[in-house]
C-alpha positions in Angstrom: 28.7 40.4 -141.8 28.6 44.4 -141.9 26.2 46.3 -140.9 24.1 49.0 -141.9 25.4 52.0 -141.7 23.5 55.2 -140.5 20.4 55.9 -143.5 21.7 58.8 -145.9 19.6 61.0 -148.0 16.2 63.3 -148.4 13.9 62.2 -145.5 11.3 60.0 -146.5 7.4 60.7 -146.3 6.1 60.1 -142.3 3.8 61.9 -139.9 6.6 63.8 -138.4 7.7 64.3 -142.5 4.5 68.1 -142.9 5.8 69.1 -139.2 9.5 69.6 -140.4 8.9 71.2 -143.6 6.3 73.8 -141.8 9.2 74.2 -139.0 11.6 76.0 -141.5 9.4 77.4 -144.2 7.8 78.8 -140.8 11.3 80.0 -140.1 12.7 81.0 -143.3 10.0 82.7 -144.4 10.1 85.5 -141.2 14.0 84.8 -141.1 14.9 86.1 -145.3 11.0 87.4 -146.7 8.7 85.7 -149.1 10.0 86.9 -152.0 13.3 84.9 -151.3 12.0 81.6 -150.0 11.8 78.8 -152.2 10.4 75.1 -152.1 14.0 74.4 -152.6 15.3 75.8 -150.1 12.3 74.9 -147.2 13.6 71.2 -148.8 16.7 71.1 -148.1 16.3 72.8 -145.2 13.8 70.0 -143.7 15.9 67.3 -145.3 13.3 65.9 -147.6 12.6 65.4 -151.6 10.9 68.6 -152.8 7.9 66.9 -154.6 6.8 65.9 -150.8 6.8 69.9 -151.1 4.8 69.9 -153.2 2.5 66.7 -152.2 1.4 68.4 -148.8 1.1 72.1 -149.8 0.9 71.8 -154.1 2.4 76.0 -153.9 4.3 78.2 -152.7 1.0 80.0 -151.7 -0.3 76.7 -150.6 3.1 76.9 -147.8 2.9 79.9 -146.6 -1.2 79.4 -146.1 -0.3 76.3 -143.6 2.7 78.0 -142.2 1.0 80.9 -140.3 -1.6 77.8 -139.8 -4.3 80.1 -141.8 -7.3 78.1 -142.6 -7.8 80.1 -146.0 -5.7 81.2 -147.3 -6.4 85.1 -149.6 -3.8 84.5 -152.4 -5.3 81.1 -152.9 -8.9 82.1 -152.5 -7.9 85.0 -155.1 -6.6 82.9 -157.9 -10.0 80.8 -157.2 -11.9 83.6 -157.6 -10.4 84.9 -160.7 -11.0 81.3 -162.6 -14.3 81.3 -162.4 -15.4 84.4 -163.9 -14.4 87.8 -166.4 -13.3 91.0 -164.7 -16.6 92.0 -165.0 -18.3 90.3 -161.4 -14.7 90.3 -160.4 -15.3 93.5 -157.2 -18.8 91.1 -156.3 -17.2 87.9 -156.6 -14.2 89.2 -154.1 -16.3 91.5 -151.4 -18.5 87.3 -151.0 -15.2 85.5 -151.3 -14.1 87.6 -147.9 -17.5 88.0 -146.4 -18.1 84.0 -146.6 -14.0 83.3 -145.3 -13.6 85.4 -142.8 -17.6 85.3 -141.1 -16.5 81.6 -140.9 -16.2 79.8 -137.3 -13.5 78.1 -138.9 -11.4 79.8 -141.1 -12.2 83.1 -139.5 -10.7 83.4 -136.5 -6.8 82.0 -137.3 -7.3 85.5 -140.1 -7.9 87.5 -137.0 -5.4 87.1 -135.3 -2.7 86.8 -138.4 -3.6 90.7 -138.7 -3.4 91.1 -134.9 -0.5 90.1 -134.5 1.2 91.4 -137.5 -0.1 95.0 -136.0 2.3 94.6 -133.1 5.3 91.5 -134.7 6.9 93.8 -137.7 9.1 90.7 -138.4 5.4 89.2 -139.0 3.6 92.2 -140.8 6.8 92.7 -142.9 6.0 89.0 -144.3 2.0 90.3 -144.7 3.4 92.4 -146.5 5.2 91.1 -149.2 2.8 88.8 -149.4 0.3 90.9 -150.0 2.4 92.7 -152.9 3.5 89.6 -154.7 0.6 87.3 -154.5 -2.9 89.5 -154.4 -2.0 93.3 -155.7 0.8 92.2 -158.8 -2.1 89.4 -159.5 -5.1 91.8 -159.7 -2.3 94.3 -161.6 -2.4 92.1 -164.0 -6.1 91.4 -164.7 -6.4 95.2 -165.6 -5.5 96.7 -168.5 -4.4 100.4 -168.9 -1.5 102.8 -167.1 -1.3 102.4 -163.8 -2.5 98.8 -163.2 -0.3 98.4 -159.8 -1.9 101.6 -158.6 -5.9 100.6 -159.5 -4.6 97.0 -157.9 -3.1 98.9 -154.3 -6.1 101.0 -154.3 -8.3 97.6 -154.8 -7.1 96.2 -152.0 -7.1 99.2 -149.6 -10.6 98.6 -150.2 -10.9 95.2 -149.1 -8.5 95.8 -146.4 -10.7 98.6 -145.2 -13.5 96.0 -145.1 -11.3 93.6 -143.1 -10.9 95.8 -140.3 -14.5 97.9 -139.5 -16.5 94.9 -140.1 -13.4 91.9 -138.3 -11.5 94.5 -135.6 -13.1 97.3 -135.1 -16.4 95.5 -135.6 -18.3 98.8 -136.7 -21.7 99.3 -137.2 -23.6 98.9 -139.3 -21.3 96.8 -141.7 -19.9 94.7 -138.7 -23.8 93.3 -138.6 -24.6 94.0 -142.5 -25.8 91.1 -144.6 -23.8 89.5 -147.0 -26.0 91.0 -150.4 -25.8 94.5 -148.2 -21.9 94.1 -147.9 -21.6 93.6 -151.5 -23.7 96.0 -152.9 -22.0 98.7 -151.0 -18.9 97.8 -151.3 -18.2 96.0 -154.7 -19.0 99.9 -156.4 -16.1 101.1 -154.3 -14.0 98.0 -155.9 -15.0 98.5 -159.5 -14.2 101.9 -159.1 -10.7 101.3 -158.1 -10.0 99.4 -161.1 -10.9 102.4 -163.7 -8.5 103.8 -161.4 -9.0 108.4 -161.0 -8.6 108.8 -164.9 -11.7 107.3 -165.6 -13.5 108.6 -162.9 -13.0 112.3 -163.7 -13.6 111.2 -167.2 -17.2 109.8 -166.1 -18.2 112.9 -164.4 -17.0 115.3 -167.5 -19.5 113.3 -169.5 -22.3 113.4 -166.9 -22.5 117.0 -166.6 -22.4 117.7 -170.2 -24.7 115.5 -171.0 
């Protein structure tokens, strides 16, 4: 009787499969950048079926967050906020989500650590930059009508980044110790103005002067 030969084909699911996928994804993201990496290429590199990546991580955004060991993925959180309400309340909901996640003792520290590392590590910094541009700025730009949507979306993200930097990296007071409602009250108007853009602001100012 012939002995069975070595197993060929894709590696089936096992306790080590998820770790193998993450190892490949982390390396590919850092080497090739966010846009160039596909779920299919990660599956091929890890020797697993493509369906297993979807099973474990759901999407490319989910895989990216897991590869960087993030308890909460900003891109996925943004998608959730977009689905939960209309554009009129979007700024307030974004601020509440950001503060909730970054204040949380479980999800906050990995995000802060990633941000600090991205400042010093050019490879990680470039990867985070590309992911933010494609999964957050582009997503917000698709929500706002009119011209210069990309500029307004980038301005929106700039305000959010300023909040994160002052509250969690610099620990600037009184921002660092503000209650959530106060953060929403002071920051959301700036986000709403960013979505409107400077042209709208100038027209509003002229209208106020004439009235």
